C-alpha positions as CSV (number, residue, x, y, z in Angstrom):
1,M,-32.6,-35.8,103.2
2,Q,-34.7,-38.5,101.4
3,E,-37.7,-36.3,101.6
4,K,-35.7,-33.2,100.2
5,Q,-34.4,-35.4,97.3
6,Q,-37.9,-36.6,96.5
7,T,-39.1,-33.1,96.4
8,T,-36.3,-31.9,94.1
9,R,-36.8,-34.5,91.5
10,K,-38.0,-33.2,88.2
11,R,-41.2,-34.4,86.7
12,R,-40.8,-36.3,83.5
13,S,-42.4,-34.6,80.5
14,P,-45.2,-36.6,78.8
15,V,-44.1,-38.6,75.8
16,P,-45.1,-36.6,72.6
17,V,-47.8,-38.3,70.5
18,P,-46.8,-38.4,66.8
19,K,-49.3,-36.7,64.5
20,P,-51.2,-39.0,62.2
21,V,-49.6,-39.1,58.6
22,K,-51.9,-38.5,55.9
23,T,-52.3,-41.5,53.6
24,Y,-52.0,-41.2,49.8
25,T,-55.8,-41.4,49.3
26,E,-56.3,-38.5,51.7
27,F,-53.6,-36.4,50.1
28,N,-55.0,-37.2,46.6
29,N,-58.6,-36.3,47.5
30,Q,-57.7,-32.6,48.3
31,L,-59.9,-30.2,46.4
32,L,-58.8,-26.8,45.1
33,F,-60.4,-24.0,47.1
34,G,-62.4,-26.9,48.8
35,K,-64.6,-27.2,45.7
36,Y,-62.8,-28.5,42.6
37,S,-61.3,-32.0,42.1
38,Y,-57.9,-32.7,40.5
39,S,-59.0,-36.2,39.4
40,D,-60.2,-37.0,35.9
41,I,-58.3,-34.1,34.3
42,E,-57.3,-35.0,30.7
43,I,-54.0,-33.6,29.2
44,K,-54.2,-34.2,25.5
45,D,-51.0,-32.6,24.4
46,P,-48.3,-35.2,25.1
47,S,-45.5,-32.6,25.1
48,L,-47.1,-30.7,27.9
49,K,-47.9,-33.7,30.2
50,G,-44.5,-33.3,32.0
51,Y,-44.9,-29.6,32.6
52,I,-48.7,-29.3,33.5
53,N,-48.5,-30.2,37.2
54,L,-51.8,-31.3,38.9
55,K,-50.5,-32.0,42.4
56,P,-53.4,-31.6,44.7
57,L,-53.5,-28.4,46.8
58,V,-56.3,-26.7,48.6
59,Q,-54.7,-23.2,48.3
60,P,-52.4,-22.7,45.2
61,T,-49.4,-21.5,47.1
62,T,-46.1,-23.3,48.0
63,F,-43.8,-20.2,48.5
64,R,-41.4,-21.6,45.8
65,N,-38.9,-23.2,48.2
66,N,-37.3,-25.0,45.3
67,S,-37.2,-22.1,43.0
68,K,-33.4,-22.4,42.5
69,K,-33.5,-25.9,41.2
70,M,-33.3,-26.3,37.4
71,F,-36.7,-26.8,35.8
72,S,-38.4,-26.3,39.2
73,K,-41.4,-24.7,37.4
74,A,-42.4,-28.2,36.2
75,E,-42.9,-29.1,39.9
76,L,-45.3,-26.3,40.5
77,N,-49.0,-26.6,40.5
78,I,-50.4,-25.2,37.2
79,V,-53.0,-23.1,39.1
80,E,-50.4,-21.6,41.2
81,R,-48.4,-20.7,38.1
82,L,-51.5,-19.0,36.7
83,V,-51.8,-17.0,40.0
84,N,-48.1,-16.1,39.7
85,S,-48.5,-14.9,36.2
86,L,-51.3,-12.4,37.3
87,M,-48.9,-10.7,39.7
88,R,-47.4,-8.3,37.3
89,G,-47.3,-4.5,36.9
90,G,-48.4,-4.5,33.2
91,T,-46.8,-5.0,29.8
92,G,-44.8,-1.8,29.9
93,K,-45.6,-1.2,26.1
94,K,-48.8,-0.1,24.1
95,V,-51.3,-2.7,23.5
96,G,-54.3,-1.4,21.3
97,G,-53.1,2.2,21.7
98,H,-52.9,2.2,25.4
99,V,-50.1,1.4,27.8
100,I,-51.4,-1.3,29.9
101,R,-50.4,-1.1,33.6
102,T,-52.1,-2.3,36.8
103,K,-50.2,0.5,38.9
104,G,-49.0,-2.1,41.5
105,R,-52.5,-3.4,42.2
106,L,-51.5,-6.9,41.6
107,Q,-47.7,-6.7,41.8
108,G,-46.6,-9.0,44.6
109,K,-50.1,-9.4,46.1
110,K,-50.5,-13.2,45.9
111,L,-53.6,-13.3,48.1
112,K,-55.5,-10.9,46.0
113,T,-54.7,-12.8,42.8
114,I,-55.7,-16.1,44.5
115,H,-59.1,-14.5,45.2
116,I,-59.3,-13.4,41.5
117,V,-58.6,-16.9,40.2
118,N,-61.1,-18.4,42.8
119,E,-63.8,-16.0,41.6
120,A,-63.0,-16.6,37.9
121,F,-63.2,-20.5,38.4
122,A,-66.7,-20.0,39.9
123,I,-67.8,-18.0,36.8
124,V,-66.3,-20.7,34.5
125,E,-68.0,-23.5,36.3
126,K,-71.3,-21.6,36.2
127,K,-71.0,-20.8,32.4
128,T,-69.6,-24.2,31.2
129,N,-70.9,-26.6,33.8
130,S,-67.6,-28.4,33.7
131,S,-64.4,-28.4,35.8
132,P,-62.6,-25.0,35.7
133,I,-59.3,-26.9,36.1
134,Q,-60.0,-28.9,32.9
135,V,-60.9,-25.6,31.1
136,L,-57.7,-24.0,32.3
137,V,-55.6,-27.1,30.9
138,S,-57.5,-27.0,27.6
139,A,-56.9,-23.2,27.3
140,L,-53.2,-23.6,27.9
141,E,-52.9,-26.5,25.4
142,N,-54.8,-24.5,22.7
143,S,-53.0,-21.2,23.3
144,A,-49.3,-22.7,23.4
145,P,-47.5,-21.9,20.2
146,I,-45.5,-24.6,18.6
147,E,-42.9,-22.6,16.6
148,D,-41.1,-19.2,16.8
149,T,-38.7,-17.2,14.7
150,T,-35.2,-16.2,15.3
151,R,-32.7,-14.0,13.2
152,I,-29.5,-15.5,12.1
153,R,-26.5,-13.9,10.3
154,Q,-24.8,-15.6,7.4
155,G,-21.9,-13.7,5.9
156,G,-23.2,-10.2,5.5
157,T,-26.8,-11.0,5.3
158,T,-29.4,-11.5,8.1
159,S,-32.3,-13.7,7.6
160,T,-35.3,-15.0,9.7
161,I,-35.8,-18.7,10.2
162,S,-38.3,-20.8,12.1
163,V,-37.4,-22.8,15.2
164,D,-39.2,-25.4,17.3
165,M,-40.2,-24.2,20.6
166,S,-39.6,-26.4,23.9
167,A,-42.6,-27.5,25.9
168,S,-41.6,-25.5,28.9
169,R,-41.4,-22.2,26.9
170,R,-44.7,-23.0,25.2
171,L,-46.4,-23.3,28.6
172,D,-44.7,-20.1,29.8
173,I,-46.0,-18.1,26.8
174,A,-49.5,-19.5,27.2
175,L,-49.7,-18.5,30.8
176,K,-48.3,-15.1,30.2
177,N,-50.9,-14.4,27.3
178,V,-53.8,-15.7,29.3
179,A,-52.8,-13.5,32.3
180,L,-52.3,-10.5,30.0
181,A,-55.6,-11.0,28.3
182,S,-57.3,-10.7,31.6
183,I,-55.6,-7.4,32.4
184,I,-56.4,-6.0,28.9
185,G,-59.9,-7.2,29.1
186,A,-60.5,-5.3,32.3
187,F,-58.4,-2.1,31.5
188,N,-60.6,0.9,31.4
189,K,-63.7,-1.1,31.3
190,R,-66.6,-2.0,33.5
191,K,-65.7,-5.7,33.4
192,R,-63.9,-6.8,36.6
193,I,-60.5,-8.7,36.1
194,A,-62.1,-12.0,37.4
195,E,-64.7,-11.7,34.7
196,A,-62.1,-11.0,32.0
197,L,-60.0,-14.0,33.1
198,A,-63.1,-16.3,33.1
199,D,-64.1,-15.2,29.5
200,E,-60.5,-15.7,28.3
201,L,-60.3,-19.2,29.8
202,I,-63.6,-20.1,28.3
203,M,-62.7,-18.7,24.8
204,A,-59.2,-20.3,24.7
205,G,-60.6,-23.6,25.9
206,R,-62.9,-23.7,23.0
207,N,-60.1,-22.5,20.6
208,D,-62.1,-19.4,19.8
209,V,-60.3,-16.9,17.5
210,N,-61.7,-14.0,19.6
211,S,-59.3,-15.1,22.4
212,Y,-56.3,-12.9,22.8
213,A,-54.1,-15.8,23.6
214,I,-55.3,-17.8,20.5
215,R,-54.7,-14.8,18.3
216,I,-51.1,-14.4,19.6
217,K,-50.6,-18.1,19.0
218,N,-51.9,-17.9,15.5
219,D,-49.8,-14.9,14.7
220,K,-46.5,-16.7,16.0
221,D,-47.4,-19.9,14.0
222,R,-48.2,-18.0,10.8
223,M,-44.9,-16.0,11.0
224,A,-42.9,-19.2,11.7
225,K,-44.6,-20.8,8.7
226,S,-43.5,-18.1,6.4
227,A,-40.0,-18.2,7.6
228,R,-39.5,-21.9,7.0
């Protein structure tokens, strides 16, 4: 009986070894696409500091697990927000006499847009010899409008007045215009969308008036100034 009891005893499973936890320095030294560092990135606009998130990520994707939280976009990496802005079907309206649509080529295809941003960053680094993350941050700061216009009704008359714009909306509009500029720049042209995105980032980073996002920002500010 003792021999049978000894043979029927279950073997103890080995004690699981805990995985080593990454230290803060290891987490902070992650490089975007394995090439670009998040350190030494300067945000000059104080109102956008709380919304331009530079949390280190190797691949700009987090699957938006906290998307139902209020102001969750502020916790999203700024490069991932650019990737998400590119996943669109087009403007749905005429721009320059043409209806700009991507016919579903980018809609919902995050891996494809990540490759586009990676290629655009490589072009930016080659042309400017500077960090493409810094160029992106400067482009968003320069192309973020400050004021907007709204219509109010007083009695029987309707008038247009200027209103201040929140920092979150400023960044949303800047990202939308930069992404839209890359789609327009590659529409019915030999230029690829990665090249168009790189050119738009470089021009907006330099505050060049030839940039589509800078032109839209100047138009909004001019309309708001006339409505004061």
